[in-house]
Each structure stands twice: as C-alpha cells, then as structure tokens.
C-alpha positions in Angstrom: -8.4 41.8 25.1 -6.6 38.9 27.2 -9.5 36.0 27.6 -9.0 35.1 23.6 -5.1 35.6 23.4 -5.0 33.3 26.8 -7.6 30.7 25.3 -5.5 30.7 22.3 -2.1 29.9 24.8 -4.1 27.3 26.4 -5.3 25.7 23.1 -1.8 25.0 22.3 -0.5 23.8 25.5 -3.7 21.0 25.0 -2.4 20.3 21.8 1.5 20.0 22.4 0.5 17.4 25.5 -1.9 15.2 23.2 0.4 15.2 20.3 3.8 15.8 21.4 3.8 18.9 19.1 2.3 21.5 17.6 1.6 22.0 13.3 -0.9 23.9 11.7 -0.4 22.2 8.4 -0.8 18.6 10.3 -3.5 20.1 12.3 -5.6 21.3 9.5 -4.7 18.0 7.2 -6.4 15.9 10.1 -9.5 18.0 10.7 -9.7 18.2 6.5 -8.9 14.7 5.5 -10.7 13.2 8.7 -10.0 12.8 12.3 -11.2 10.3 14.0 -14.5 8.3 14.5 -16.6 10.0 17.3 -15.8 7.2 19.6 -11.9 7.9 19.7 -12.3 11.5 19.8 -14.8 11.3 23.0 -11.9 8.7 24.5 -9.1 10.9 23.9 -11.1 14.0 25.4 -11.7 11.3 28.7 -8.1 10.4 28.9 -7.1 14.2 29.1 -9.9 15.2 31.2 -7.5 16.7 33.7 -5.6 19.1 31.2 -9.2 20.3 30.1 -10.2 20.8 33.3 -7.5 22.9 34.2 -8.0 25.2 31.0 -11.8 25.6 31.8 -10.6 26.9 35.1 -7.8 29.2 34.2 -10.3 30.8 31.6 -13.0 31.3 34.1 -10.8 32.8 36.9 -9.9 35.3 34.4 -13.2 35.6 32.9 -14.4 36.1 37.1 -12.1 38.7 37.8 -12.8 40.6 34.4 -16.7 40.5 35.5 -15.7 41.8 39.1 -13.5 44.8 37.4 -10.4 43.3 39.3 -8.5 43.0 36.1 -7.5 46.7 35.1 -7.3 48.0 31.6 -3.6 47.9 32.1 -3.5 44.9 33.3 -5.5 43.3 30.7 -3.2 44.5 28.0 -0.5 43.1 29.6 -2.0 39.9 29.7 -2.8 40.2 25.9 0.7 40.7 24.7 2.5 38.5 27.3 -0.1 35.6 25.8 0.1 36.7 22.4 4.1 36.5 22.5 4.2 33.2 24.5 2.3 31.8 22.1 4.3 29.5 19.2 1.4 28.7 17.1 1.1 32.4 16.5 4.7 33.7 16.7 6.3 31.1 14.1 4.5 31.7 11.5 4.2 35.3 11.5 8.6 34.8 11.6 8.5 32.8 8.9 6.4 35.1 6.7 8.4 38.1 7.6 12.3 36.9 7.0 13.2 34.2 3.9 14.7 31.3 5.4 18.1 31.0 4.0 17.4 26.9 3.6 14.0 27.9 1.8 15.1 25.6 -1.1 18.2 23.9 0.7 16.7 20.6 0.4 15.3 20.8 -3.3 18.7 21.0 -4.4 19.4 17.5 -2.9 16.1 16.0 -4.4 16.4 13.2 -6.3 13.6 12.6 -8.6 12.8 9.1 -9.8 9.8 9.6 -12.2 11.6 7.5 -14.9 11.5 4.6 -12.9 7.5 4.4 -13.4 8.4 4.3 -17.3 7.1 0.8 -18.6 9.6 0.2 -20.5 12.4 -1.8 -20.2 11.2 -3.2 -16.9 11.3 -6.8 -18.0 14.8 -7.1 -18.2 15.6 -5.1 -15.2 13.6 -8.1 -12.7 13.2 -11.7 -14.1 11.1 -12.8 -11.4 10.0 -9.7 -9.3 9.8 -9.9 -5.5 6.7 -9.5 -3.5 6.5 -7.1 -0.8 5.0 -7.1 2.6 5.2 -3.7 4.2 3.9 -3.9 7.8 3.4 -0.2 9.9 3.1 -1.0 13.5 1.7 2.1 15.1 4.2 4.0 17.6 6.2 0.4 18.1 9.3 2.2 18.6 12.7 0.5 19.0 13.0 2.6 22.2 10.6 -0.1 23.7 13.7 -3.1 23.1 15.1 -2.1 26.2 13.8 -5.4 28.3 15.0 -4.1 31.8 12.7 -1.1 31.3 9.7 -2.5 29.5 9.7 -6.1 29.2 9.6 -8.3 26.4 7.2 -5.8 24.4 9.4 -6.1 21.3 10.5 -10.0 21.7 8.2 -11.4 18.9 9.7 -9.0 16.3 13.5 -9.7 17.4 14.2 -13.0 14.9 12.9 -10.6 12.0 15.1 -7.6 13.2 18.1 -10.2 13.3 17.4 -11.5 9.5 18.3 -8.6 7.7 19.0 -5.1 7.9 18.2 -3.6 10.7 18.2 0.1 11.4 19.3 1.2 15.0 19.4 4.8 14.8 16.6 6.0 13.1 15.4 9.2 14.2 12.3 11.2 13.9 12.5 14.1 11.3 10.1 16.9 11.2 6.6 16.0 9.7 7.2 12.8 9.9 5.8 12.6 13.2 2.0 11.1 13.0 0.6 8.1 10.9 0.0 9.9 7.7 3.3 11.8 7.1 5.0 8.4 8.7 3.8 6.4 5.3 4.7 9.5 3.0 8.2 9.0 4.3 8.6 5.7 3.8 7.1 5.3 0.3 8.0 8.4 -0.5 11.2 9.3 0.9 10.5 12.6 2.3 8.7 14.1 4.8 5.0 15.7 4.4 5.1 18.5 3.4 1.8 20.6 2.9 0.5 24.1 2.7 -3.4 23.8 4.1 -5.0 25.7 1.0 -2.9 23.9 -1.3 -3.4 20.8 0.1 -7.3 21.3 0.7 -7.9 22.2 -3.2 -6.1 19.2 -4.2 -7.8 16.5 -1.8 -11.4 18.3 -2.6 -11.4 19.1 -5.9 -9.2 16.5 -7.4 -9.1 13.6 -4.5 -5.1 13.3 -5.2 -2.8 13.4 -2.4 0.8 14.4 -3.4 0.2 13.9 -6.9 3.5 15.2 -8.1 5.4 12.9 -6.4 6.9 9.2 -7.4 5.8 7.1 -4.9 6.8 3.7 -4.0 3.5 2.5 -5.7 4.1 4.5 -8.7 6.9 2.4 -9.3 5.6 -0.9 -8.5 2.3 -0.2 -10.2 4.7 0.6 -13.4 6.3 -3.2 -12.9 2.5 -4.9 -13.0 2.2 -5.5 -9.3 -0.9 -6.0 -7.7 -1.0 -3.8 -4.6 -3.3 -3.7 -1.7 -3.6 -1.4 1.0 -5.1 -2.7 4.5 -6.1 -0.9 7.6 -8.2 -0.7 11.0 -8.7 3.3 10.5 -11.5 4.4 8.2 -9.6 5.2 4.6 -10.5 8.6 5.0 -8.5 8.9 8.0 -6.0 11.9 7.4 -6.1 11.1 3.9 -4.9 7.2 3.9 -7.3 6.2 1.2 -6.5 9.3 -1.2 -2.7 8.8 -0.3 -2.8 5.1 -1.4 -5.1 5.3 -4.7 -3.2 8.5 -6.2 -0.2 6.2 -5.9 -1.1 3.0 -8.1 -2.6 1.0 -5.2 -6.4 -0.8 -6.3 -7.5 -2.3 -3.5 -8.5 -0.6 -0.6 -9.7 -2.0 2.6 -10.3 0.5 5.5 -12.3 -0.4 9.1 -15.7 -1.3 7.9 -14.4 -2.9 4.8 -12.4 -5.2 7.2 -15.0 -5.9 9.9 -17.8 -7.0 7.0 -15.3 -9.5 5.4 -14.1 -10.8 8.4 -17.2 -10.7 10.9 -16.9 -10.0 14.5 -17.1 -6.2 16.5 -14.6 -4.3 15.5 -13.1 -1.6 17.3 -13.9 1.7 18.6 -12.5 3.4 15.5 -12.9 0.3 12.9 -11.1 -2.9 12.7 -8.7 -4.2 15.5 -5.3 -5.4 14.6 -6.6 -9.4 14.6 -9.0 -8.6 12.3 -6.7 -6.7 10.2 -4.5 -9.2 9.9 -6.9 -12.0 9.1 -8.0 -10.3 6.6 -4.4 -9.3 5.3 -4.2 -13.5 5.0 -7.0 -13.9 2.7 -5.9 -11.2 0.4 -2.2 -12.8 0.5 -3.3 -15.8 -0.5 -5.2 -14.9 -2.8 -3.0 -12.3 -4.4 -0.2 -15.5 -4.8 -2.4 -17.4 -6.9 -2.7 -14.6 -9.7 0.8 -15.1 -10.7 1.4 -11.3 -10.5 3.9 -9.9 -8.2 2.2 -8.4 -5.0 2.7 -5.5 -2.8 0.4 -6.0 0.4 0.8 -3.0 2.7 -1.0 -3.4 6.3 -1.5 -0.8 8.8 -1.8 -1.4 12.3 -3.2 0.8 15.0 -3.0 -1.4 18.5 -0.3 0.7 20.1 -1.8 4.2 19.7 -1.6 6.9 22.4 -2.8 7.3 25.1 -3.4 4.0 26.1 -3.4 1.5 23.2 -5.9 -0.9 22.0 -5.6 -4.2 23.4 -7.0 -7.0 20.8 -9.4 -9.5 22.7 -7.4 -12.0 21.4 -4.5 -11.2 23.4 -6.2 -10.5 26.9 -4.4 -12.1 29.4 -2.1 -13.5 27.2 0.8 -11.4 26.8 3.1 -12.4 29.2 3.3 -9.3 30.8 2.6 -8.4 34.6 -1.3 -7.4 34.7 0.3 -4.0 36.7 1.9 -2.9 33.6 0.4 -0.1 31.5 -2.1 -1.2 29.4 0.0 0.4 25.8 2.5 -2.4 27.0 0.2 -5.3 26.4 -1.3 -3.1 23.4 2.0 -2.9 21.8 3.5 -6.6 22.5 0.2 -8.1 21.5 0.1 -6.7 18.2 4.0 -7.7 17.6 3.1 -11.3 18.4 0.1 -10.8 16.4 2.9 -9.7 13.4 4.8 -12.5 14.1 1.8 -15.5 13.9 1.1 -13.8 10.8 4.7 -14.0 9.2 5.1 -17.5 10.6 1.8 -18.8 9.2 2.8 -17.3 5.8 6.0 -19.1 5.7 4.2 -22.0 6.6 2.0 -21.9 3.4 4.9 -20.5 1.6 3.0 -17.3 1.0 6.8 -15.8 1.7 9.1 -17.0 -0.7 10.6 -14.4 -2.9 9.2 -12.0 -0.8 10.5 -9.0 0.5 9.4 -8.1 4.5 9.4 -4.2 5.8 8.5 -3.7 9.1 8.7 -0.3 10.7 7.2 1.8 13.6 5.1 4.6 11.6 6.3 7.1 14.0 7.7 7.8 17.4 4.5 7.1 20.3 2.7 10.3 20.8 2.4 11.2 24.4 0.9 8.1 26.7 1.0 6.6 29.8 4.6 5.6 29.8 6.2 8.7 27.7 8.0 9.5 30.8 9.9 6.6 30.6 10.2 6.3 27.0 11.7 9.7 27.4 14.9 8.5 29.3 16.7 6.9 26.7 17.7 8.0 23.0 14.4 7.6 21.1 14.5 6.1 17.9 12.0 4.4 15.3 12.3 0.6 14.8 12.8 -0.5 11.0 13.8 -4.4 9.7 14.3 -5.4 6.4 14.5 -9.1 5.2 14.1 -11.5 2.3 16.0 -13.6 0.5 19.5 -12.4 -0.9 19.4 -9.5 1.7 22.1 -10.2 4.3 22.0 -9.4 7.7 23.3 -6.1 9.1 23.0 -3.7 11.7 22.8 -0.1 10.0 24.1 1.8 12.9 24.4 5.1 11.1 21.7 7.9 11.8 18.8 7.8 9.5 15.3 8.8 9.1 12.0 7.0 7.9 12.6 8.8 4.6 15.6 6.1 3.9 13.1 3.2 3.7 11.6 4.2 0.6 15.0 3.1 -1.3 15.8 0.7 0.9 12.8 -1.2 -0.1 13.2 -0.2 -3.9 17.2 -2.1 -4.0 15.6 -4.8 -2.3 12.9 -5.5 -4.6 15.9 -5.1 -7.4 14.8 -1.4 -8.8 18.4 0.5 -9.9 18.5 3.9 -8.1 20.5 6.9 -8.7 23.8 6.4 -6.4 21.3 4.8 -3.7 18.9 7.4 -3.3 15.6 8.1 -4.1 13.8 11.7 -3.2 15.6 12.7 0.1 16.5 9.3 1.3 19.1 6.9 0.7 19.3 3.1 0.9 20.4 1.7 4.1 21.3 -1.9 2.4 24.8 0.1 1.2 27.1 1.8 3.3 26.6 5.7 1.9 25.9 7.4 4.6 22.2 9.0 4.7 21.5 12.8 4.1 20.3 12.8 7.7 23.8 11.7 8.5 25.9 13.9 6.4 23.6 17.2 7.6 22.9 16.3 11.4 19.3 16.0 12.1 19.1 19.8 13.6 20.3 21.3 9.9 18.0 18.6 8.2 14.9 19.8 10.3 15.6 23.3 9.9 16.3 22.8 6.1 12.7 20.6 6.8 10.6 23.7 8.3 12.0 26.4 5.9 11.2 24.3 2.2 8.9 26.3 0.1 10.2 25.2 -3.3 9.1 21.3 -3.1 6.0 21.8 -1.6 4.4 23.3 -4.6 5.8 20.9 -7.0 4.8 17.7 -4.6 1.2 18.8 -4.7 1.1 20.2 -8.5 -1.3 17.7 -10.5 0.3 15.7 -13.3 -1.1 15.2 -16.4 -0.8 11.8 -16.3 -3.1 11.2 -12.7 -5.9 13.8 -13.8 -8.0 10.9 -14.0 -5.6 8.5 -11.6 -8.2 8.5 -8.6 -11.1 6.9 -10.7 -9.1 4.2 -11.3 -8.4 3.0 -7.4 -11.8 1.9 -6.0 -12.4 0.4 -2.3 -13.0 -3.4 -3.2 
C-alpha cells in the first residue's frame, strides 16, 4: 500500500530538486510539447545521479521490508497515509477542486485586452517610421549575477546596455513565469502562462495553436507590417516555442537544426550553441534591413541553462573568470560576451539605427551548481530596454516579466490604454505595476486561483483558424 505513494512522494522531491518547483501544467506541457533531446535528458540524469540513487535506495529498502514481512499491515497503512498527505503534487489539486478560491476571477477583472491594436486601419498615422525591434532572451542570466563580489564579472558585458535605457532593478519571478516558454509568454503577452492540460493539448495537437485567444506582441507588430523572425538553439518543438511564435505573427522560424544547417559546425547536445545562433541572427538581421520593412528579431539563447551551463567552444579560456569557477558562470559570461559582440557588430554596420533593443533573462536560474550562492541574495530577473528616444533610468519599483510586454510596445510607439497591456504596466512611465500595487504574494495567489482567463486564452479565434499554416520554418 505504501510503495506507490512513496514513489510518488519521491518523484515530487526529485522534480523539486531539479527544477526548483513542481507544477502539473508545466510538467505536462513540457512532456507533451517536447521536453529535450535525448542527450540533454541523459545529461540531466547524470547530474542528478545522487538524488536518483537515494530514491532507489529508499524504494528498494521499503520493498525489502515488505518482502521480509517486517513491515506490518498497520505500519504499511500508516506510511501510505503519510506519503499521500505529505505530497503537494496530490494535495494541492485536490484542495483546489474542493474549495473555490475567492481569487479565481481576480485577474480577469484587471486584464486589459488590446486586440483593437491588431486592426491595420490607422496604423500608418500612429507610427510614421516604425522602429525595428531586437529582443534577446538570455537563458537564466538573472540580475543577481551582477553582484561582482560573489560572481565576478559575469554580467559585465551587458552593463553598458543596461545603463543606456530603462533598467528594471526589482523584477521578481511571478508564478507560472519560471521556465523558458512561460518567460517568453510573459514578456510577449503580458500574462503568466495559464494552462490546463487537456485544453492545452487539444489546441496544440488538433489546431497547432498556442494561446490562440491571446493578443501578443507579434500580433500587434504583424498588423503593422513587421517582418518577424524567431531564432533559437533549441528545436522549434521544445515546449511549443515554434507553435507559440507561429501562432502570433512570426513567419520566419529557425530552430537548432536549421541554424546548424545554415551556419555549419557541429552544434550542441540539443541543437545549436549560442555562437551559432547569434551568427545566424546577424545574417538574418542584415538581410531583413535590406527589405525596407520594419523588422522584429527575437533570439533565444541557452548557454546559462541549469544545472551546469553550456559553454560555447568559442569562449573556452576567454571568459576572464577563474578556471576554478563553476562551469555555469563561465557559460553565462560567455553568452553575455557573445551578445555584446553581436550588438557592437550590428552598430558598426548601422543595423541598430531606429531600433529598440530588449535584453532579458527568460527566468531565474533553475537549481544549479551556484544556487546556494544565488539564494543568499534577493533574486531578481534582468531586463534592459534601450534605443533612440528611450531615456536612461532605473525602474526600482516591484515589477515582473509581464511588464516587459507593454514596455516594448510603448518604446515602439504603440499607444496603450493607461500604459497597460494584458496584466503588464509599462516601465517607461511612472505608474505602479500591478505587482507593486498588490504585492507578489497576493499576485501569485491570484495566478494560482485564476480559472476565467485560461479558458479565453486557449479559445480559438476565427481569424486564426488557419494561422499556423501561414507561418512555416524557413
């Protein structure tokens, strides 16, 4: 009776130790939409070998006691009850099903729908010369790494860009924004990734649509004639990233295999390394600037991925960090160096004129070899927004990655109702964000309880019925 509940409890402990949290929706999303390549899965298992060994020892020990008859029926029942009651992966959904949370529609009443901004009519008068956008997601490069006394010059290459424009110095990680795809949704759509497994699976499998009822950055820019490109070292199927961007206005998508095929080289264990991704991104940016259309280029980098990071060959021995420093610090520094080189090179060729540059961590780092050191500080995400006309300032109020969405829109000259889009508030102004007004605790509680918005987010819009067929990898 106790063996299966014990296994489920230990499975919960394992997932918490690897990812730092347990969430049914996120877990099913990763499994259903595409987890990782076999090489990365094997690497994760090797890095967590000690935890797996402890789990196996406990399970075999319990099984041996049962086989020898040492474990009495009464004690077996008691252990079963303990493991069931102590396992949040079981108790949380049961409690949520029994008791309707009073915050279940709290966020829906504060949600600002900007679907009207996707109407082409009148956009020419709103922006005479549309600004280009370069948006770079830097895996796990959280602002906490800027503590040089603890981590060295890991974030040094990005400091100059952080000082040029708006710098969010107090950006927390809200619920359901704690992995790569949910971080992208937050920054592009102004909301945490609200999902229910069966609804999500239906729309992704049957319609190839990702959050089809939500208006995101790509939808607004598509209506304004932007040529939109997404480039990632991961496979496009990883956690549904390809489906997300194709659903929301991107017509040019490149995953790891496409990048390696285009630029050459051996790639990485999961696809393409950061040097290859940025090399291809530069070529795409150069070609796009010749077309005369406004350009949106979104780049997803992966060097800082937990638990140990992926150090690009191009940076070996060149990070300037101590050889004894954990590999993940070298990997994060390497990616930041490559990003800085990419921007400097684009500036030298005049490709950054009339361009908004958004740099950000996709989320806080998952458990890694430096987690204990990170946890000694108040951990914060990194976000910097710069470009012509964007004044240099530090936004010190509490914010979340959901506030990146309206900030980018405002920087691009898109008019917003009261500086808000979805659940985000623009950081270019002085209005307090919803996170600041409510406090992170109440905001997270409302996110966990929300059951109104999630249905509308995954409800297929008639205009997008054939949307996925219009955006194919090139």
